[in-house]
N, C-alpha and C positions, 0 to 999 in steps of 0.2 A: 160481553162484547169487549170491554176494556182488557180483560184477561187474554182474549184471543189476540188483540193487537200487541200486547206485551210479548206474547210467545212469538208472534210473527217477526217483530223487530229483533228479538233474541236470535232467531234463526238467520235473519239477514246479516246481523252483526257477526255471528259465528262464521257465516260463509265468506264475508268480507275479510275477516281475520285469516281464515284458511288460505284465501287467494293471495293475500299480502305475504303470508309466510312462504308460499310456493314461489312467488315472484322474487323474494329475497334469496331463496335457495338457488334459483336459476341464475339470478344476477351474479351472485358470488361464484357459482360454478363456472359460468362462462368467463368471468374475470380471471379466475385461477387458471383456466385453460388457455388464456391469452386471446380469447375470441371477443374482443372489445366491442365490436359493432353489435353483436348479439346481446352482450351484457348491458349495453347502453339502453336497449329497448326496455329491459326490465327495471333498470335503475330509475329511468324516467317515471315509471309507474309508482315506485315506492318512496322516492325522495320527497321529504316534506320538512317542515320546521323542526320536528322532533327527531329527525333521523340521526343516528349515531355518527360521530365524526368519521370513523373509518369508512362508512358507506359513502358519505359525502366525498371524501378524498378519492375513493375508488371511482365514483361517478365522474369527478373532475379528470382523473387519469384517462378514463374511457373517452371523454370528450377530446382530450389532447391527442390520444392515440388515433382518433378518427378525424384529426385536423379541424376540430370545431373549437378553435382557440378563443374566439370572442365569447362564445357561450361559456367556456371554462372560466374565463376571467370574470364574466358576469356572475357566475355561481359563487366564486370565491369572494368577490366584493359584497355580494348579498350576505354571505356568512359573516364577513367582517362587521358589517353594519348591524346585523341582527344578534351578534354575540359580542356585545361591547365588553371590553376587559379581557377577552380571550386573545392573548398575545400570539398564540400559536397560529391562529388563522391569518393574522397580519403577516407573520413570517412566511407562511405558506404562499400567500399572495406574492410576496417579494421573491420567493423561491421560483414561483411560476414565471415572473418577469425575467429572472436570470436565465432560466432554461430557454426562454424564447427571445433571446437577444434584446432585451429591454433593460439593460443594466442601469441606465440613468434613472428609470422609474423605480427600480429596486433600491438603488442608492438613496434616493430621496425618501422612499418609504421607510427604510431602515434608519436613516438619519433622523427623520422626524420622530420615529418611535423611541430612539435613544434620548433625544431631547426631552420628550414628554415624561420619561421615567427617571432621568438622572438626578432629580432632586428628591426622589423617594427611594431610599436604600432597599426596602423590601421589594418594590416593583422592579428595580434595576436588577436585583439578583434573580428574580423570576425571569426577566427578559434574557439575562445572560444564560440561564439554564436552558431556556428554549433554543437559543442560538446554538449552544453546544450540542444539544440533542439532535439538531438538524445538520450538524457537521460544519457550522459556520463559526469556526474558531476565531477568525479575524474580527468578525462583528461582535463576538463575545468579548474580546479584548477591548474593542472600542467602547462597548457599553461600560465596562469596569473603569476605563480611563476617564470617561466623561463623568461618571458618578463620583470617582475619587476627587476629580477637579472641583466638582460642585460641593461635595460634602466634606472635603478635606479628610481628617482622621475621625470625624464624628461617627462614621458608620464603618465597622471593620469589614474589609474586603480581602484580607490577606490570603485566606484559604482559597477564594475564587481566583485571585491573581496567581497563586502558586499552581493551581490546577491548569490554568490556561497557559502559563509559561512552560509547564511540563509537556502539554500537548504540542507546543510550538518548538520544543527542544531548547528553550532558553534556560539552561540549567542553573546558571549563577543567580539569575533573578528569581527563579523558583525557590532556591535555597534561602535567599534573603527574605522572601515573603514568609516562608515557614518560620524562620527564626524571629521575624518581627511578631508573629503570632505568639511565640513563646515569651518574648520580651513583655508583651502586654498581658498575656494569660499563661503563666507558667504551668498551670494545671492541664493545659492542652498538650503538653509534651507527648503523652501516650498516643493521642490522636495523630499528631505530626509524625511520630515514629511509624504508625500504621500506614499513613499515606505514603511516606517515603519508601517503605518496604514494598508497597504495591506498585510504585512507579519506577523503582530502580532494582535491577538484578545485580546484586553485589558480587555474585560469583562470576558473572559474565560482563564485567564492567569495562567496556571497550572505549568509553568516552571520558574516562577519568573522573567520573562523578564522585567516587569514593574519596579521592584525594582532595577534591574541591570541598566536600562536606567536612573532611577532617581539618583542612586549613581554616575554614570559616569558624568551625567550633573552637579551635585553639585561639583564634583571634577574639572570639566572644568571651572565652574563659579568662584571657588576659585583661580584657576591658572590665569584666565584672567578676573579680576573683572571690568576692563574698557570696556569690550565688552558686548553688550546687547543680542547678538544672542542666547547664551546658556540660558540666563534667559527667553527669549521668548520661546525657545524650552521647558523649564520646565513648563511654563504656558500651552503650547500646550499639554504636557504630562498629566498634571493634568486634563485638559478638557477631553482627551481621556478616562481617568479612571473615569470620572464623579466626581472627587474630586473638586467640584466647589469652596468650601470655601478656599481650599489651592491655587487654581488658582487665586482667588480674592486677597488673601494676597500677593502673589507673584507679581501680576499686580500693586497693590497699592505701594509696595516697589519700584518697577521699575519706576513707575510714579513719585514718590517723588525724586528718585535718578536723574531722567532726568529733574526734575523741569517742568513736563508737565502740561497739563490743564485738565487731566482726560480722554482724548480721548481713551487711551488704555483700561481703566476700562469701559468706556461707551460701547465700541465695545464688550467687554466681557459680559456685562450685557445682551445683546441681546441673547447670547448663553444660559445664565441661564434661561431666560424667555422661550426660545424655548424648554428647557428641564424641564420646569415647576418647577424649583427650585426658587420659588418666594422669599423665605427668603434671599437667597444670592443675588438675583437681587435687592431687596430693599436696602441691605447693599451697593451694588455697586452704585446705584443711589444717595443714601445719601452721599456717599463719594464724588461724583462729585459735588453735590449741596453745599458741605462744602466749596468749593472754593469761594462761595459768589454770590450774584445776578449779579454782574458785569462780572462774568466769562462767556465765550462764550457758554458753554454747560449747563448753569444753567437751563434755561427754558425748554430745551429739556429733561434734566434729570427729572425735576419736572413733565412734562407731562407723561413721560414714567413710573415714579413712581406711578402716579395715575392710569395709564393703567393696572398696576399689579393688583390693586383692581378690576378693571373692568373685567379682565380675570378670576380672582378667582370666582367672583360672577356670571357673565353672561355666560361665556364660560365653566368654569370647574364645576360650581354649588357647589363649596366647600366653604360654608359660614354658619355662624350663624346669627341670627337677629342682634346681636351686631356688626357683621362685616358690615352689610348693613348700620347701623346707622353711624358707624365710616367712611365708605366710603363717604356717603353723606356729612358729616361734613368736610372731607378732601377736597372734590371737591369744596364745597362752599368756604372754606378758600382760596383755590387756585384762584378761580375767584375773590375773594375779594382782594387778593394780587396783581394779575396781570391785573385785569379788564376784562370786557366782550368786546372782540373786534374780528376782523376777524382772529387773530392768536390763539384765545382761543375757537373758535367754536367747535373744536373737543372735548375739555374738557366739554363744555356745553352739547353736544350731549350724551356723555357717562354718565354724571350726570343725564340727563333727562331719559335715559333708566333705570338706577338703581332706580331712584325715582318712575317711573311709574310702572315698573314690579316687583320690589322687595321691594320698600319702601311704597307701597300703597298710593302714592301721584301723581296720573296721572294729577290732576288739576295743581299743581305747575310745573310739568314737561312740560305741554303744554304751560303754561305762559312763561317759560324760552325759549322755542323754538320759540314762537311768537316774543319774544324780539330779538332773533337771526335773525329771518327772516326780521325784520325791519332795521337791521344794514346796514349802508352804506359801500360800498367798497367790498362787497362779490363777489367772482367769480361766474360764472353761475353754476359750479359744486358744490361749497359750498352751494349755495342756494338750489340746487336740493337735496343734501344730507340732509339738514335741513328739507325740505318738506317731504322727505321720513320718517325721524324719527318722525316728527310731525304727519304724517298720521298714523303711527303705534300706536302712543299714543292715537290718536282720536278713532281708532278701540277699544282700551282698554276702552275708555270712552263711547263706544257704539254709537259714532257719526260717523257711517260708511259712510254716504254720503258726509260729508265734507272731510273725509279721501279719498274717491273715487275721489273727485275733485283734491286733491293734487297729487294723483297717476297719474291721467290723464294728468295733467300739465307736470309732469316729463317725462311721456311717450311721449308726443308731442315734448318736447324740446330736448330729447335725444333718439330719435327713433332708432338710430343705435348704441347706446352705451349699455354696460351691465346694467347700472343703469336704462335705459329706459325699457329694457326687464324685470327687476325685478319689476318695477312699473306696467307694463302691467299685470304681473302675479298676483301681489297683488290686483290689481283692479279687475281682473277676480274672485279672491276669494271673493271680496265684493259681487258680483252678485251671486256667489255660496251660500254665507251665506244667502242672501235674497231669495233664491229659484228660481232665474232666471237662471236655468241651461242651457237653450238654448244659451243665450248670453254669459254666462261664457265659454261654450264649444267652441263657435266661436273664442273667444280670446285665449283660450288654444291651439286651432289648429294652430294658427299663431306662438305661442311660441314654438311649437315642433321643429321648424327649427331654434331656437335661437342659436347664436354662443356661448352663455354661456351654457356649458354642464349641470351645476347644475340647471339652470332655465329650460332648455329643459326637464330634467329628472323629475323635480317637476311638470311641466305642463303635461307631459305624465301621471304621476301617478294620478293626479286629473282628467284628461280627462278619463282615464280608469275607475276610481271610478264612475264617473257620467254615463258613457256608460253602465257599467255592472249592475248598480243598479237602473236605471231609466226606467220605462216602464208603468206598470199597475198603477191604482190609489193608490192601497195599497203601491206599491213600491215608488210612489211619496211622499206619506205621511211619510214613513220611511226615505226616502232620505232627505226630508225637515227637519225632526227632527234631523237627523244625522248632517246635515249642521249647524243647530242651535247649536248643541253640540260642533261642531268644532269651532264655533265662541266663545263659552264659554271657550274652552281651550285656544284660542288665547288671551282671556282676563284674563287668569290665574284664572278663576272661576271654579276650578277643581271639587269641590263637586257638583255644579249645573250641570256640564257636565256629571258627573258619574250618577246622578239621571236620566238624560234624556237618557243616554245609557241603563240604567236598564229598563226604560219604553219601549224603542224600542225592547229590548230582550223579554220583557213580551208580548207585542202586536204582535210581529212578530218573534216567536221563531225559525223558520227555514229560516230566511231571509239571503240572501247572504252577508249582512253587518256584520255578526257575527265576522268574522276574522278582518274586519276593526275596529270594536269596540274594540277588544282586542288590536290591534296595537295602537289605540288612547289612551287607558288606559296606555299602556307601555310608550308612549311618554310623557303623563302627569306626570308619575313618574320620567322620565328622566329630565323633566323641573325642578322638585323639588329636583333633586339630590338623589332620592330614588332608587338606582341602583338595589338592590336585589329585591325590589317590581316589578321593571320593568322586571326583568328576569323571574318572575313568569308568567306574562302575555305573554311574548314572547315565553316561552316554551310551553304554552298552545296552541299557534298558531301552533307550529311545531308538536304537538301531535294530536289536534283535527282537524286541517286544513292543514295537511301535503301535500295534493295534490293541494291546492289552490295557487293563484298567490303570496300571501304575505309570504309564508313559507320561501323562500330563504332570503327575506328581514329581517325576524325575526331572522334567524340564524346569519346573518351578523351583526345585531345590538347587539346580544348577544356577539359575538366575540369582537366588539368594546368596549362594557361595561367592559368585562374582561380585555381587553388590556389597555384601557385608564383611567379607573376609579377604578377598583378593583385590578389592578396591578397583575393579574394572567396570565402571559404570556403563560404558558402551556395550560390553559383552552382556552385562546383566539386562540392559534394555532389549537387546536382541532376543534373549530367551523369554522375557516377559511377553514380547511381541509374538513370539512363536506360539505361546499359549492362546493368544487372541485369535490367531489365524488358523493354526493347525488343530486346535482342540476347542472348538467353539462351544461345545456342550459341557465343558469342564466346570466343576464347581469352583475352580480357582480363577475363573475368568474375571470376576469383579475385582478381586484383589490384585491380579496381574495388571489389569487396566489402570488401577489406581497407582501402582508402583511405576508402571511404564510412564505415566504422565508426570509423576514426581521426578523421574530421572531425565526426561526429555523436555519437560515443560508443556503446559496445557495446550498452547497454540499449535506447537509442532505435532503433538499427539493427535489432536482433532483432525489436522490436515492429513496425517498419514492414515488414521483409522477410518 
């Protein structure tokens, strides 16, 4: 009998739980739909002492929306009394009074609340946070002022004051509070920098905040010349404003004052390089090198100084013929100064790349890399990297099968590493150049699963190219000629490649390779730093082949050219936005959205998108 009773009560409890769950769902459904009178019926069934706060608040809102104000006030008061210590309910009650023209009652409630917490710093900060969350910035400030008056400087409130002054637009006071934090806790400088960067747009500074910060920092530096924290803050400020020359001057002055070894300047130089201010980066590296060859950072600065040349020529394509000659001379002088050894292999590889691709001397580049390969004491990774660069140079020299051998060796030795995947991809391209599309395809199929996203994407693109354009004999002929032209582009023999593209277009005027040929012409122009010419070919893809698979890629490349090379941010944003709206299924959508937001700012982007 006892067992039957237990089972009976279990069934009853289960039924009651199911009914409550259904009532909750209906209550929240009607609330969401704005049917407050219907929602109220179900909220009244489920509201109890254990109800979650969001349901209680929805219940109160339903009461207000149906003009049951006395009942709403009663519910809130009940929650205040039964949830002692929950400041949010008290603020919600005051909020209710404000909404219903009972400002005096709200003022008294908030005033009493502030009095009761002002002698306890922890409670006061909690109350302040609750006010801010509810958008009651003025009451948040009154809380802080009362607490500071009560506790003096015994409880630090500078960060909270700085935040509320920022919300109220009281910039001078915000800055002073942040600097008071640094006075008391110098180690908090990074947190202050983070807070300032979140609250101030240094590139769109219409309120003169930058100048105020700068003036106040200079004043603090003069008052406390023995402390470095404000000098470091000034360097940080110059960097935020992208006044890199001023940042370097300040860093050099601080380094000399500290009798340092240039480490501070060296770290800053990396920022200059990342922002493509190569003139200032060179000045920074030369400053570090001026400490002499025996200084600990000399050779690192020397290597990074050379790398600036490499970036300008190889990565940015910003060079004249005289720059290439100067770069080769500087690299050779460096190898002559420090010798060719395992520590200078990186310098040798960069020199070989510049010689082979931009200095028309692939033979000497290959000889230099051969010498590196024979060097004792190399790590396995160093040897693999040299082989990769040497193989690239051999492709340039049209010795594709020797290049293939090196690629295969790296693939075998580093099968599960990124460099191994890159080697497999480049080797697949060798067979593609030679017209062995079937074998190339088999290698590309493996690479589609590569852990390297870049390699996987490149493999996918080449695989799709082969699949889409290989079939009939005429297609094979066109495809083979296209692959040969691709090899010519890889060898930087642009005129010869263009002639072959012209012959393909003439022999196969309606071939599916037409858009690929336009894309290759655009890439050839980009290799040479001819950005406007590249844009012409890319735009032709978007007009003549707007329904084809390369259209979104062409638009994305146009955006990148405007952003990174022509410095036209508005135009770049326009093309990233075009990806989002005109090519919604594109794999480039996520990256385009990220870059669009970076160019236009998160708030503006969300509003537009």
